DOVOVO-272290 format. One record per residue (C-alpha): x, y, z negated; residue number from 0. Coordinates in steps of 0.25 Angstrom, whole numbers, plus 5000, padded with zeros to 4 digits. Layout:
REM DOVOVO-272290
     xx     yy     zz     k
      X      Y      Z   NUM
...
END
This chain:
REM DOVOVO-272290
     xx     yy     zz     k
   4953   4907   4995     0
   4955   4901   5009     1
   4961   4907   5021     2
   4949   4911   5031     3
   4947   4901   5042     4
   4944   4911   5052     5
   4952   4924   5054     6
   4947   4938   5051     7
   4947   4951   5058     8
   4959   4960   5056     9
   4950   4971   5050    10
   4944   4962   5040    11
   4957   4957   5035    12
   4963   4970   5034    13
   4951   4975   5026    14
   4952   4964   5016    15
   4966   4967   5014    16
   4963   4982   5012    17
   4952   4977   5001    18
   4963   4969   4994    19
   4971   4981   4992    20
   4961   4989   4985    21
   4966   4985   4971    22
   4981   4987   4974    23
   4990   4997   4968    24
   4988   5010   4976    25
   5002   5014   4979    26
   4998   5023   4990    27
   4992   5032   4979    28
   5005   5034   4972    29
   5000   5028   4959    30
   5008   5015   4960    31
   5022   5015   4953    32
   5029   5004   4960    33
   5026   4993   4970    34
   5025   5001   4982    35
   5034   5013   4986    36
   5029   5024   4996    37
   5039   5031   5004    38
   5028   5040   5011    39
   5020   5040   5024    40
   5032   5040   5033    41
   5039   5028   5026    42
   5025   5021   5027    43
   5025   5023   5042    44
   5039   5019   5045    45
   5038   5006   5036    46
   5024   5002   5042    47
   5029   5004   5057    48
   5041   4996   5054    49
   5033   4985   5047    50
   5024   4984   5059    51
   5036   4982   5068    52
   5042   4971   5059    53
   5029   4965   5054    54
   5033   4951   5060    55
   5048   4951   5060    56
   5055   4940   5052    57
   5069   4942   5046    58
   5071   4928   5044    59
   5080   4928   5057    60
   5086   4941   5060    61
   5092   4935   5073    62
   5077   4935   5078    63
   5075   4949   5072    64
   5088   4956   5073    65
   5081   4970   5070    66
   5079   4964   5056    67
   5094   4961   5054    68
   5097   4975   5058    69
   5086   4980   5048    70
   5091   4972   5037    71
   5105   4976   5039    72
   5103   4991   5040    73
   5093   4991   5028    74
   5104   4983   5019    75
   5115   4993   5024    76
   5107   5005   5021    77
   5103   5000   5007    78
   5118   4996   5004    79
   5122   5010   5008    80
   5112   5016   4998    81
   5117   5007   4987    82
   5132   5010   4990    83
   5135   4996   4995    84
   5149   4994   5001    85
   5151   4991   5016    86
   5151   4977   5012    87
   5137   4977   5006    88
   5127   4967   5012    89
   5112   4963   5009    90
   5099   4959   5014    91
   5084   4963   5014    92
   5075   4956   5005    93
   5060   4956   5002    94
   5062   4964   4989    95
   5069   4966   4976    96
   5067   4953   4970    97
   5072   4946   4983    98
   5084   4955   4983    99
   5087   4952   4968   100
   5085   4937   4971   101
   5096   4938   4982   102
   5106   4945   4973   103
   5104   4934   4963   104
   5106   4923   4973   105
   5118   4930   4978   106
   5124   4931   4964   107
   5121   4916   4961   108
   5127   4911   4974   109
   5140   4920   4972   110
   5141   4915   4958   111
   5140   4900   4963   112
   5150   4903   4975   113
   5160   4912   4969   114
   5160   4908   4954   115
   5154   4894   4954   116
   5142   4897   4945   117
   5131   4887   4947   118
   5121   4894   4937   119
   5123   4909   4939   120
   5117   4918   4929   121
   5111   4932   4930   122
   5112   4944   4920   123
   5102   4955   4920   124
   5096   4965   4911   125
   5081   4963   4907   126
   5078   4975   4916   127
   5083   4968   4929   128
   5072   4964   4938   129
   5064   4951   4936   130
   5069   4947   4950   131
   5082   4943   4944   132
   5075   4934   4934   133
   5067   4928   4946   134
   5080   4926   4954   135
   5086   4919   4942   136
   5073   4910   4941   137
   5074   4907   4956   138
   5089   4904   4956   139
   5089   4897   4943   140
   5099   4906   4937   141
   5100   4910   4922   142
   5097   4925   4920   143
   5101   4933   4908   144
   5094   4947   4905   145
   5100   4957   4895   146
   5092   4968   4888   147
   5092   4982   4893   148
   5098   4994   4885   149
   5090   5004   4878   150
   5090   5012   4891   151
   5084   5000   4899   152
   5097   4998   4907   153
   5103   4985   4907   154
   5112   4982   4895   155
   5125   4978   4901   156
   5131   4973   4888   157
   5119   4964   4886   158
   5121   4959   4900   159
   5135   4956   4898   160
   5132   4947   4886   161
   5124   4938   4897   162
   5135   4938   4907   163
   5143   4925   4908   164
   5151   4917   4918   165
   5138   4912   4925   166
   5133   4926   4928   167
   5132   4928   4943   168
   5123   4941   4943   169
   5122   4953   4934   170
   5111   4963   4937   171
   5109   4978   4936   172
   5097   4986   4940   173
   5097   5000   4947   174
   5087   5003   4942   175
   5080   4992   4934   176
   5065   4992   4936   177
   5059   4992   4922   178
   5064   5006   4917   179
   5071   5011   4930   180
   5085   5013   4924   181
   5098   5009   4931   182
   5107   4999   4924   183
   5122   5001   4922   184
   5126   4994   4935   185
   5141   4996   4934   186
   5141   4989   4920   187
   5133   4978   4926   188
   5142   4976   4938   189
   5154   4976   4929   190
   5147   4965   4920   191
   5144   4957   4932   192
   5159   4958   4936   193
   5164   4952   4923   194
   5159   4938   4928   195
   5159   4941   4943   196
   5144   4941   4944   197
   5136   4948   4954   198
   5130   4961   4950   199
   5117   4965   4956   200
   5110   4978   4955   201
   5095   4978   4957   202
   5092   4991   4964   203
   5079   4986   4969   204
   5072   4998   4962   205
   5083   5008   4964   206
   5090   5005   4977   207
   5082   5014   4985   208
   5081   5025   4974   209
   5094   5026   4967   210
   5103   5030   4979   211
   5093   5041   4982   212
   5092   5046   4968   213
   5108   5047   4968   214
   5106   5055   4981   215
   5097   5065   4974   216
   5107   5067   4963   217
   5101   5059   4952   218
   5111   5051   4944   219
   5111   5036   4945   220
   5120   5027   4938   221
   5129   5019   4948   222
   5121   5007   4952   223
   5124   5002   4966   224
   5135   4996   4974   225
   5144   5007   4969   226
   5146   4999   4957   227
   5157   4989   4959   228
   5152   4975   4955   229
   5138   4976   4961   230
   5136   4964   4970   231
   5122   4966   4975   232
   5110   4976   4974   233
   5095   4975   4977   234
   5087   4987   4982   235
   5072   4987   4987   236
   5068   4995   4999   237
   5054   4992   4996   238
   5054   5000   4983   239
   5059   5014   4984   240
   5065   5012   4998   241
   5050   5013   5002   242
   5050   5001   5011   243
   5038   4992   5011   244
   5039   4979   5003   245
   5047   4971   5003   246
   5062   4974   5006   247
   5074   4975   4997   248
   5089   4974   4999   249
   5099   4965   4992   250
   5113   4970   4994   251
   5127   4964   4991   252
   5140   4971   4990   253
   5146   4961   5001   254
   5141   4951   5011   255
   5149   4941   5003   256
   5140   4943   4992   257
   5127   4944   5000   258
   5130   4930   5006   259
   5127   4924   4993   260
   5112   4927   4994   261
   5111   4921   5008   262
   5106   4907   5011   263
   5112   4900   5022   264
   5108   4886   5027   265
   5112   4878   5040   266
   5107   4864   5037   267
   5093   4866   5042   268
   5087   4860   5055   269
   5082   4874   5057   270
   5097   4880   5058   271
   5104   4890   5050   272
   5096   4897   5039   273
   5101   4910   5033   274
   5093   4918   5023   275
   5098   4930   5016   276
   5088   4931   5005   277
   5076   4923   4999   278
   5067   4924   5011   279
   5068   4917   5024   280
   5058   4924   5033   281
   5058   4939   5030   282
   5049   4949   5035   283
   5055   4960   5044   284
   5045   4970   5040   285
   5050   4975   5026   286
   5064   4975   5032   287
   5060   4984   5044   288
   5052   4993   5035   289
   5063   4995   5025   290
   5072   4999   5037   291
   5062   5008   5042   292
   5059   5015   5029   293
   5074   5017   5026   294
   5077   5023   5040   295
   5064   5032   5039   296
   5068   5037   5025   297
   5083   5038   5026   298
   5091   5042   5014   299
   5085   5056   5014   300
   5071   5050   5013   301
   5074   5041   5002   302
   5081   5053   4994   303
   5068   5061   4995   304
   5059   5049   4991   305
   5068   5047   4979   306
   5068   5061   4976   307
   5052   5060   4975   308
   5053   5047   4967   309
   5062   5053   4957   310
   5053   5065   4955   311
   5041   5056   4953   312
   5048   5047   4943   313
   5054   5059   4936   314
   5041   5066   4934   315
   5034   5053   4930   316
   5045   5051   4919   317
   5044   5065   4914   318
   5028   5064   4914   319
   5028   5051   4906   320
   5038   5058   4896   321
   5028   5068   4893   322
   5017   5058   4890   323
   5016   5054   4875   324
   5015   5039   4874   325
   5023   5034   4885   326
   5038   5035   4890   327
   5048   5031   4901   328
   5057   5020   4897   329
   5072   5022   4901   330
   5079   5033   4908   331
   5074   5030   4922   332
   5079   5041   4931   333
   5073   5036   4944   334
   5060   5029   4949   335
   5056   5019   4939   336
   5048   5023   4926   337
   5044   5014   4915   338
   5034   5020   4906   339
   5032   5014   4892   340
   5025   5018   4879   341
   5032   5028   4870   342
   5033   5021   4856   343
   5036   5035   4850   344
   5023   5041   4855   345
   5011   5044   4845   346
   5003   5034   4853   347
   5011   5024   4861   348
   5005   5019   4874   349
   5002   5005   4879   350
   5008   5007   4893   351
   5001   4995   4898   352
   4988   5001   4894   353
   4993   5014   4900   354
   4996   5007   4913   355
   4982   5002   4913   356
   4976   5016   4912   357
   4985   5021   4923   358
   4981   5009   4932   359
   4967   5014   4930   360
   4971   5027   4936   361
   4978   5020   4948   362
   4992   5020   4943   363
   5000   5007   4944   364
   5012   5004   4936   365
   5019   4991   4933   366
   5019   4986   4919   367
   5032   4981   4913   368
   5039   4977   4900   369
   5045   4976   4890   370
   5042   4986   4886   371
   5029   4989   4891   372
   5030   4999   4902   373
   5023   5005   4915   374
   5033   5005   4926   375
   5033   5014   4938   376
   5042   5014   4950   377
   5040   5028   4955   378
   5042   5031   4969   379
   5038   5041   4980   380
   5024   5033   4980   381
   5021   5041   4967   382
   5023   5055   4973   383
   5012   5064   4970   384
   5007   5055   4959   385
   5016   5057   4947   386
   5008   5069   4941   387
   4995   5061   4942   388
   5001   5049   4936   389
   5007   5057   4924   390
   4993   5064   4922   391
   4986   5050   4922   392
   4997   5044   4913   393
   4995   5055   4902   394
   4980   5052   4903   395
   4982   5037   4902   396
   4991   5038   4890   397
   4981   5046   4883   398
   4970   5037   4887   399
   4977   5024   4883   400
   4982   5030   4869   401
   4985   5018   4860   402
   4977   5008   4868   403
   4983   4995   4873   404
   4981   4985   4883   405
   4982   4970   4881   406
   4988   4968   4895   407
   5003   4967   4893   408
   5006   4962   4907   409
   5018   4967   4915   410
   5016   4959   4927   411
   5025   4963   4939   412
   5022   4951   4947   413
   5015   4942   4957   414
   5010   4930   4949   415
   4997   4926   4956   416
END
């Protein structure tokens, strides 16, 4: 295809875009478990109005746009408060969880080089840790070692300990991990990292804007954030259950001294001094402003109420799945992530990928994952009012699928084309 030689009318261009969207997941209908998180009409409005105001602003140089400096500083401070960061905590906004993780890995590598003289720093994770840690290891040419998980799907800290050595610069825990939605033993992981003076990073991309409000609602959460001595850095995505539009996340460090290791500074360029706090150079001000606006609009009370709804949706989903012969929920997830697998003890175990295909025909979108084969759901406010419909369709689809299988075993969570 070639770019058109002559420009086209605005209405024609927009009509074509609308046509392209017809096959996209219909998150607006509440039938998509993940990818987009809907905070409700007023959240839409405040984000859209902020987006228009900051559509063209560039956070590459906050001297030119001091409002973006203020926005970033305030959002980082608010997030640090939610994660019980000390007064010394510092961080930056990024484009998403992957970039936040990449910044934390970079900071750990650079601290290992500067303070411990380690030229080839290594990473230790559990198999449940986000793939972005492996991506970061690939990008930075760092060895990464993955330990198995325990029977409850949390990180096996003893197995991780067998992988830690004098070159380890980073040990990772998740709060919660994505595949089954359980919280790792963060105090034990931080203590393990401390045995070799490595950084401990807590990946709270999925939980950073859920777990604080879960605690406020009185539900027990294992200690998971900067309250744990030895946690050096954390990542938390505002564009997930923080209900801001894509893409904005926060990477936090316990101190500015630790944060400096992720920042690139260069003063031998004819263009003058160059300082970049994360992986991007030019950064859109739009997601930053939207995050600020949504957080201001909702406040703590608004997030608590959204989280109350999320927990109700997820609890009802888990309970409904437990009543259906042939499928089960993996792990003792207590929050907003649900992994549904075949029940091997059922009279007729279900091929969950065939089940996913049947549900997709009824408009329900899940992510496939494995091993083991599971249908993954990130339950949010988006799904409010749809859980009963989902459980009805699920029971009918389980009956329809029976013992049939699908040859498609793909578990793609990617952009490869």
